N, C-alpha and C positions, 0 to 999 in steps of 0.2 A: 738465903742469902747471905753472906755473912756483914756488916755493918762496914766494913774495909770495901767489899765490894759495890754495896749501893751508892757510897760517897765516888768510885772510880766513875758508877754510870751517870751521877751526877756531873761531875766535872764534865764527862765526854758533850754532853746537851748542853751545858753552859760554853763550849768549845766549838758548837755547834752554831751557835748562834750570835748575830752580827748586828751591835745597839749601836743607835746613831747617838749624838752628843745629849744632852738634857735637853738642850732646845729644840731637840725631836723625836721626842718619843715612840707617838705613832708613826715616825716610818721606819722601826724594829722589822729584820727582815731576817732568814731564816739563810742558809750556807748558800752559794749558786748553785744550780742545778748539775750534776755532774758531768754534763758535757757538754757546755754552751756553749763550745764551738759549732755544732752540730744546727743544723736548719732542723728545729721541733717548732711547733708553734711554743712551747714551754719557753726553748731558747730565743726565739725571738719576740716575745710579749719581755723578758725581763731585762735584755737589751734596751728594747723600746723606750719603756718607760725611767731608764738610763740606772737597772742593776736596784734600783732600791725603790719598792711599794709605799705609796703613803695612802692613809687616809680618804685622801681627796680625789683618789686615783680609780675608788671605786665604780663607779659606772664610765670611765673609761673603761676600763679593764672588764665590767660586763660587757659590754658593747661589743669588747672583742671575741669577747667567749661566746657568743651567741653568733657573731660571727662565722667563729669558725666548725659553730656547732651547725650551723645551719651548712656547710662547705663539707662537711664530713658526711651530711643525712642525703645531700641532694641525688643522689644516685639512687633513694631508698621510696621517695616522694611519691612517685608514680604509682608506689603498691601499696601503699599507704590512703587508710580514709583523714581526713581533715581535720577532727579530734586527735587520731592518732599520731599525725603530723607533729603535734606542738606539743601534745607529749613524751616524743621520742627528740624535742629539739631542747625543752628545758632536762628534759634526764638527761643529757650530752654532756651540758651547758653543763650542770649540775658536775660533773665528772671532769670535764673539764679542770671548771676550778679545783677541786680535786688535785692537778697534779702538778699547780703551778703549791712547785712543795718550798718555792724560793719565799712566800709571804707565810706567815704564824696563823694556823690553825685557828687560831680565834678573830682573824680577818680574814681570812677566806670564809667561813660561815656569814659574813655579812655581804660579800659581793654580791649577792644571787638578789638579796634586799628589793623592793620596790624603791623602798627612800633609805636615804639615810639614821633615820630618825623615826622611820613609822616600825620594823622590827618585822616587817611582813614580805615572806616570801612571793616572786613574783607565779602568778599564777601561768596556768599554760601559753593561755589568751593574750596573756601581755606579754608574757615573752615571745609569742609570738608576730605581736605587732609591732614592738619595738626593734625586731631583726627585721621585718619586713620596711622600714624608713630610715634604715643607716645610708645605704647606697643612694636611697632618692636623696636624702640630705646631708649624703658628700655632693651631689653631685649639681646640687641647689645653691649649698652656699662654698665651696671649697674651688673643686673645678672649676668653672667658671673665669676666678681671678688668677690662674695659673696663666695663661699665657703672656699674663701682662709684667708678669715676677720672675716666669723660669728664664729668659735671661742672664745669663753669665752665671747662669747659675749648674756646678758641675758632678753638684750628688744630687740625691733625694732628699738626701737629711739637711742639706742646704738649703731646699724650695720648701721645706719645709717650716726651717727658722724664719726665712723670708719673709712666707705666709704669715708665721706667728707674731711679727714684727708689725707686719701691714696691719693686723687684727688689732693690736694691743695699742698699735699708734691709734688706726683711726678710732676706735671704741674711748680710750682714755682718752684723747689729744694731747698728747705729748711726746715731743717729735723727739726728746732728745732721753730718753727712758728706755731701756732694756726690757722686755718682757720675765719677769720670774718664772724659777723652771715649772711653779703650779698651778701659771696662769691658762693652760689648754686644758687642765684636767676640770678647772674650775666654770669655764668659762664655753669649752667647746669639746662636748666630751664623745663626740662621734670621732675626734680627729686623728686619736690615738689608731683605728681602723682606718685612717685614710694615709698614716704615717708606715701600719705594716703590709696593706694591701692594693697599695698602688703604688706606680710609676710613673710619674708626671700628671699627666690628668687621667690615665687608664688605668686598669687593673692588673695586678702585673699577671702576667699567664703566664709566668717561667716559676711560679712557686710551686712546691714539689706539692703530691695533692696531700688532701686534709687525712689523720690518720684519728678515727673512732678508739676513745679507750679502749670501749668495750666492742670488740667485734662480737659478740654475741648479745646484744642488745635487744630488749623485750617491749615489748608496745600493747596497750590495755586492748583486750579484743572486742571487747561493749563498750561503748560511752558509759560518760559516768554516768548519767541523767537518767539513762536506759537501769541502770544496775539498782540507782536511789531508786526511781518507781516501781521494781520488782520487791525491794525492801518494803516499801509501803506497804505493796499487795500482801507481803505477811503481815501485817501489821496489823490493815485491815477485817482480818480474819477473825480478831480477840481472840488469837492464842496468848495462853501465858507467857511470859521471857525469854524464862527459862526452856520455852521449845523454839522459842524463832530463832533461826538463825540466817544470819543475812548472807547475801548471794555474794560469795566468793568472786575478789579481780582475776580473771584470768588474762593468761599475756600469751602472744605468741611474738617468731621470730621478727624482725622487720627484712627480712628477704622471706621468709616463708609465707607469709601476708597477701598473695597474690588479687587484686583487686582490678577487676577487666579496668579498661581505661578509660571505656564510655561511662560506668559508675564513679571512678573518680574524677570526670568531668564535669557531669550533674552535679557530683557534689560540693567540689570546688566552685562551681557557675552560683548553685544556689546560695553558697556563704558570703559570695560576692556579692551576690544582689541585695542576701540580706540587711551588708554591713550599708549596701546605698540607701538603704530604704530606713536605716536608723538616721543615717546623716540626712536625710531628706525631711525626716520625722525633729528632731533637730533642731534643724535651719526654719519650719512654721513653728513651732517653739518659740525662737529667738523675735518674731514678729513680733509675737504678742507682748514682749516686753519695752520694744519699740516707747523712747519715751521714757521711763520707768526707770532704766539704768543709764549710764553714760555712752556714749556712741561708738567713742575709743572700746571701753568695756566688749560692746556689740559688736566692733568690728573685729577685735581680739579672739571673741567665739568662733566666728564667720569661718575665719585664716586657720582655726585650730582644726575646725570640720572641715575643709578644704584638704587641709595638710592629710588628715583619716582619710580620703578617701582611696580605695583600690588599685590598681596599676589599671586601666583600659586592653582591655585584652586584641591584640592582633590577631586577624584573622588573613590571612594568604591563601587569593585563588589563584589554582595554577591554569 
């Protein structure tokens, strides 16, 4: 390729980048989606965040990515074991992040971090837990306040702005000041999910079905712990390292991994009971620290444990 051709390519790349002002370098974005008017996940995120991504939106975008990934997989969970559901959720979320072409690649890489500063990717377990509490947080902190705010609102966006102003006034104590654009992302990271997936107080049932970026998605056939145990068994045999081959991770399609419903139900029940036991053990451990740490800290820890409890199963008898 000639130097002239290279310069033309460089110019085309530069033309594709839209840079903010000097005061908002962190808000650089690529060109908008090709078909922004289409009702796709990419276009909905693009419009919901105001057509410009900022690093302050990282956790909010992660939240809607996990929410959408769960929508993509909801019809497959019955065929998957618990660890496969978590692996599939994280894998789908990563693909959805990569589809957000209006966000620069180096910023897309950070969206699935646990924290903005830690630079550690979410584990499948943590991604699953964060996904599970999105609707719960919305129904606990947002929708109960909608009946008193909805009067006079003609659109969902208008209701969202009214709610954010109400929360900003309540938290700042400044009734005469308007909330700034980034306030919702730094204070209520799951509000973006409410903006995109709810109408008024309810989930928007008129949304088009979710579309998995990878229809041929594969999940591990074996749990990582089982593979690790098999590899340790090889090591304990005393073989030279050059003769030891780690057990490969085999994958199966999410549609082909048919698990008996009773087995899936038992696995889910065992997972829920394990989480209940873990919460109970932590509660009992906190009792030993009474009088050693401030009551406010104990109260906060107990509240966090309560929030992590699994949803109570509903059983109906005909």
